[in-house]
Legacy VTK file of the C-alpha trace (Angstrom):
# vtk DataFile Version 3.0
C-alpha trace
ASCII
DATASET POLYDATA
POINTS 129 float
88.815 108.504 70.109
88.925 104.891 71.362
91.240 105.873 74.224
88.781 108.602 75.315
85.965 106.057 75.303
87.983 103.645 77.469
88.848 106.394 79.972
85.218 107.557 80.061
84.094 103.972 80.673
86.621 103.554 83.473
85.492 106.762 85.126
81.873 105.531 84.982
82.920 102.251 86.651
84.859 104.152 89.317
81.895 106.470 89.945
79.746 103.372 90.472
82.284 101.957 92.926
82.306 105.234 94.846
78.519 105.154 95.056
78.548 101.582 96.402
81.191 102.470 98.976
79.213 105.514 100.136
76.014 103.478 100.360
77.772 100.879 102.499
79.101 103.646 104.748
82.722 102.991 103.850
85.149 105.736 103.018
88.388 104.612 101.445
90.815 107.136 100.015
92.456 104.388 97.950
89.701 104.939 95.375
91.208 108.365 94.629
94.565 106.705 94.053
92.873 104.261 91.686
91.331 107.112 89.673
94.822 108.562 89.264
96.209 105.216 88.081
93.400 104.785 85.546
94.306 108.146 84.054
98.031 107.256 83.942
97.903 103.658 82.660
95.514 103.187 79.769
96.957 100.293 77.770
97.976 96.700 78.428
101.694 97.123 77.715
102.097 100.106 80.070
100.046 98.306 82.723
102.174 95.189 82.680
105.398 97.251 82.708
104.254 98.880 85.982
103.512 95.513 87.634
99.774 95.512 87.016
97.489 93.094 85.233
95.156 94.086 82.398
91.679 92.874 83.311
88.045 93.355 82.359
86.095 95.253 85.040
82.414 95.795 85.621
79.297 94.046 84.424
78.285 93.622 80.787
77.506 95.584 78.681
79.412 98.378 80.477
82.555 96.355 81.230
85.908 97.828 80.258
89.544 96.759 80.479
91.781 98.550 82.938
95.007 98.143 84.860
94.711 96.403 88.248
97.704 97.015 90.512
98.937 94.772 93.352
97.581 95.791 96.761
100.227 97.045 99.182
98.631 95.116 102.070
98.198 91.788 100.238
98.104 88.871 102.675
97.785 91.068 105.782
95.544 89.606 108.509
92.129 91.287 108.682
88.734 90.985 110.350
86.839 93.323 108.004
87.101 94.215 104.315
87.359 97.913 105.212
90.837 97.172 106.605
92.124 96.241 103.150
93.191 98.378 100.204
91.193 96.076 97.918
88.143 96.243 100.222
88.253 92.422 100.265
89.166 90.480 103.398
89.168 86.883 102.153
88.400 84.157 104.731
90.215 80.810 104.781
88.728 78.109 102.528
87.554 76.238 105.626
85.415 79.138 106.943
81.659 78.562 106.938
79.376 81.485 106.091
78.137 83.054 109.333
81.069 81.801 111.425
83.564 84.050 113.250
86.942 84.120 111.523
89.876 86.218 110.388
91.003 86.536 106.812
93.734 87.971 104.623
93.620 91.049 102.410
93.155 90.227 98.727
96.322 90.622 96.650
95.068 93.105 94.037
93.448 96.542 94.340
90.214 95.429 92.719
88.247 92.174 92.769
85.752 91.152 90.106
83.209 88.455 90.832
81.637 86.653 93.762
83.724 85.586 96.723
83.316 84.992 100.436
84.526 87.931 102.559
85.027 88.712 106.235
82.876 91.556 107.577
83.073 92.521 111.266
84.840 89.222 112.013
82.178 87.043 110.348
82.566 85.068 107.093
79.913 86.032 104.555
79.137 84.921 101.002
78.527 87.982 98.822
78.378 88.840 95.145
79.387 92.504 94.642
79.042 92.679 90.849
LINES 1 130
129 0 1 2 3 4 5 6 7 8 9 10 11 12 13 14 15 16 17 18 19 20 21 22 23 24 25 26 27 28 29 30 31 32 33 34 35 36 37 38 39 40 41 42 43 44 45 46 47 48 49 50 51 52 53 54 55 56 57 58 59 60 61 62 63 64 65 66 67 68 69 70 71 72 73 74 75 76 77 78 79 80 81 82 83 84 85 86 87 88 89 90 91 92 93 94 95 96 97 98 99 100 101 102 103 104 105 106 107 108 109 110 111 112 113 114 115 116 117 118 119 120 121 122 123 124 125 126 127 128
């Protein structure tokens, strides 16, 4: 029963992510891959054996633990978060919000928390959660 609750919670989180992506006008088929992974890896031991990290996702009180896998394009140069599997193009530490810059794709498929990102070649401070 607990496993079903975790999977249901993960699917709710993923549905929320899909809604945010649609609202922002971004379509990323990697989300479908993530749904598949959530169904396949539902405990910490299995997650870590497949190279993932077991991490809390979402905002309280609806947060759940799930397996976060390394992004295939980690460290790739980018000018917009839509170019990255993680949907996070991270600017250099020296970038000032509002300035033109390039970044690098975040190293994991999912990012929790507030971080600067690069959107359309411009550094921006955002808080997605």
